[in-house]
N, C-alpha and C positions, 0 to 999 in steps of 0.2 A: 505492498499499500504505499502510494506515493507520500502521504502526508508523515507516516512513521519513518520513511526512510530521510526523508528531509530532517525531522525531527533528530534521529542518530547522527546524524549530519553538522548538526547545530543550525541549520539552514532555515532560520525565523522568515526569512522573506518569502521563501517555497512552500513552507507551511502555511503561512498568509493567504498563500495565490490557491490553495485547496479547499479556503470557505467562501461561500456564496457570501455576496453583500449584505443577504438577511439572515445571517447564521446567529443561532443561539445557542449557546453552550452555557453551559451548569458544570459545577463539581461541589464537594463538601467545602471545598476550603474558601472558593472565590463567590461560591453563588452561582447567580445568572449574569453573564455576560453577553455585551452587542459583539459586532464586527471589531469595532476601534478594541475595543477593551479585550478581546479575547486575543488578537495580532498581537495586540501589545505584552500581554501576559506570558505569552511562549517568549517574545524578542527577549523581555524583561530578565525571566526563568534563564532563560539559554544564556546571557549576559551573565547574569549573576553566578550561574555555576564553573566559567571560568573554564570550560572543556571536561570538567568533575563530571558532569551527569554520563551516567550509562543507561541506555537505553535496550530490551529488548522487549518483542512484540509476536502477537501469535494472532493470525486471523481466525477467530473462532467460528463465523458465517457472513457469508457475502451473497449480495443478491443485487439486481440491478439499480433498486433504491435506497437501500440500506447495508450496514455493517454493524458486525459485533466485533472488538478486537480486545482483546486481552495483554494489557504493557507491563512493564514492570521497570521500574524508574531507580536507579540508585546514586545516591549523590548525598555530599555533604552537607547539613541542613545546620543555619545559625553559625553564633558567632563560635559556640564551642565546637563547632564542624561533626555535630553527631552523624552519623551514619544513619540513611534511612534507605529502606529498600520495601518499596510501596509499590502494590499490586492493585491494579487498575481496570477497571472493566468500562470498556466508551462503548456506546450505542450511536450509532451514527446513521441518518436520515441526508439523502441526497438529493438534490436539485436541478439541473441541466449540469450534471458531472460534478458538481460543486457540495461539500458539504454544508446543508442547510440546518440542521439538528446535530448538535453534539454534548453526548453528557455522558460525564467520569462519573466510576462510582466505585470508593474503595471505603476501606473500615476506618473512620476518622479518628478512633479508639488507638489500633494499632499504629497509624502514624503518628498521632500525637505523643502517645509511648518513645517511638524512636527518634522524634524532630524534638521532644521538649522533656524528655526524661522524667523524673519522679513527678511533677507537676501534670505530664500527660498519664504516667500512668492511675495517679489519683482522682485525675477531674478529666480525663479526656473524653469519659463517657459521659459528662454534662452539655445541655444546650449552652450553660454559662462558658464553657472553654471556647465551644464550637463557635460561638458569638464573638468571643473576644478575639480569637485568631481569625475568624473573616473579615472583622472591621480592621484589623491589623493590616491583613493582606490589602483590603481595598485602600488604605491610606498610602501604603507603598506602591501600587497599582497607580493610583491616580497623580502622585509625584512623579513617578517616570513617563507617565503618558505627557504631564505638563512640560516636562524638560525635552520632550522628544517633538513638541512642537516649536518649527521654526520664527 
């Protein structure tokens, strides 16, 4: 799949070219994103990983207008550079050959345990921590997007 090969190669522009202008994206960390936001999110994540992100993917099912992909992202997270190995299942819908719906799902508690250590272990199952992570992620993404504008 072209999107994930571009992801493996750290090519955010190629990833963005796979999205329909009306794309709707969602995941447990960022929530719902539009085209500009999701393209910016991938660019930011790739930029911040500084080449340390490793990605493997398997296409679970595919049809003319949909696809399900399991992918594993391994990367250092945060100031402590905690190693995260996140198993994600992506559900995608296509329109005009481009991704128009993209929904990533993963176990937030398992992610938070790896990414945040003890606080993730103790609080990763709570809506409070999930909302806090989402707010912080949104702030970081908004700042990144604002810096990218000419």
